[in-house]
C-alpha positions as CSV (number, residue, x, y, z in Angstrom):
1,M,14.3,-0.6,33.8
2,E,10.6,-1.5,33.7
3,S,9.6,-2.0,30.1
4,N,6.4,-0.5,29.3
5,P,3.4,-1.0,26.3
6,D,5.5,2.5,24.6
7,D,8.8,1.4,24.5
8,G,8.7,0.4,21.0
9,K,7.2,-2.9,21.4
10,F,4.0,-1.6,22.0
11,S,3.4,1.9,20.8
12,K,1.0,4.4,18.9
13,R,3.4,4.8,16.1
14,H,2.8,0.8,15.2
15,F,-0.9,1.6,15.5
16,T,-1.2,4.7,13.4
17,I,-1.5,2.9,10.1
18,L,-4.4,1.2,11.5
19,K,-6.0,5.6,11.0
20,L,-4.7,4.9,7.0
21,I,-7.2,2.0,6.5
22,P,-10.1,3.2,4.2
23,S,-12.9,3.1,6.4
24,T,-15.1,2.3,4.2
25,I,-13.2,-1.3,3.5
26,I,-12.1,-3.4,6.0
27,V,-12.8,-4.2,9.7
28,V,-8.8,-5.5,11.5
29,S,-9.5,-7.8,14.4
30,M,-5.8,-7.7,16.7
31,L,-4.8,-10.1,19.3
32,I,-2.6,-8.8,21.3
33,V,-0.1,-11.0,23.9
34,N,0.4,-9.9,26.3
35,S,2.7,-11.5,28.7
36,D,4.6,-8.7,29.9
37,G,1.3,-8.9,32.2
38,F,0.6,-5.2,31.4
39,A,-2.5,-3.5,32.6
40,P,-5.3,-2.7,30.7
41,S,-5.2,0.9,31.9
42,D,-0.9,0.7,30.4
43,F,-2.6,-0.4,26.6
44,D,-5.8,2.1,27.1
45,A,-3.1,5.1,27.7
46,V,-1.4,4.1,24.0
47,F,-4.3,3.3,22.2
48,K,-5.8,6.6,22.7
49,S,-2.2,8.5,22.7
50,A,-2.7,6.7,18.7
51,G,-6.6,7.8,19.0
52,L,-7.1,4.2,18.2
53,D,-9.7,4.2,21.3
54,T,-12.1,6.1,19.3
55,L,-12.2,3.7,16.4
56,S,-12.4,0.6,18.7
57,Y,-15.1,-1.5,19.3
58,A,-16.7,-2.0,22.7
59,P,-19.1,-4.3,23.2
60,P,-21.7,-3.4,25.8
61,S,-20.9,-6.7,28.0
62,S,-18.3,-8.7,28.9
63,A,-20.2,-11.6,27.4
64,L,-21.9,-11.7,24.3
65,P,-22.9,-14.0,22.2
66,A,-22.4,-15.1,19.1
67,S,-25.3,-13.3,17.8
68,G,-25.1,-10.7,19.6
69,W,-21.9,-9.2,17.7
70,P,-22.5,-6.5,15.8
71,T,-21.5,-7.4,11.5
72,L,-19.3,-5.5,9.6
73,G,-21.0,-3.0,7.7
74,S,-22.4,-1.5,10.7
75,M,-18.9,-1.6,12.3
76,I,-17.5,0.3,8.8
77,N,-20.1,2.7,9.4
78,N,-19.8,3.7,12.9
79,N,-15.9,4.1,12.5
80,T,-15.4,0.9,14.9
81,R,-13.5,-1.1,12.9
82,L,-10.4,-2.6,15.0
83,V,-11.2,-5.6,17.5
84,T,-8.8,-6.0,19.7
85,F,-8.4,-9.1,22.0
86,L,-6.4,-9.1,24.7
87,D,-5.0,-12.6,25.4
88,T,-4.5,-12.0,29.4
89,G,-5.9,-9.7,31.9
90,A,-9.1,-7.8,30.3
91,V,-11.5,-6.3,32.5
92,F,-14.5,-5.2,30.8
93,S,-15.3,-2.8,33.3
94,E,-12.0,-0.9,32.9
95,V,-11.2,-0.9,29.1
96,P,-13.7,-3.0,27.3
97,Y,-12.5,-2.0,24.0
98,L,-10.0,-4.3,25.2
99,I,-11.7,-7.9,24.5
100,D,-10.8,-10.6,27.0
101,G,-9.2,-12.8,24.1
102,R,-10.5,-16.3,26.6
103,R,-13.9,-15.4,25.8
104,I,-14.2,-15.6,22.6
105,F,-18.2,-17.1,21.4
106,V,-18.4,-20.2,18.7
107,S,-22.0,-20.5,16.9
108,G,-23.4,-18.8,20.0
109,R,-22.2,-21.5,22.9
110,D,-18.6,-20.0,24.7
111,A,-15.5,-21.1,23.6
112,L,-12.7,-22.7,26.4
């Protein structure tokens, strides 16, 4: 049997709790370890079914310097209070809110 990102390990019921967090007090960061090699579209389908695609921050480009990140206040005000990093398989042109976890920027310089 082929697994999928909605087979219980990764499903919309796990994300429902995020929608209950008051938008005025918190921004959540999440790292998804994609050891099964799911395509970004697989995660996108789960995010959309849980309504988290609209809560997710999507950077304006795949290369974002530290100075380009929004403030926590602006993320809360824009109701984009979920920041999701995907450790492998992120494709900005397909699902821009799944940020490539290997391209984290520190002090305006690319990290490894």
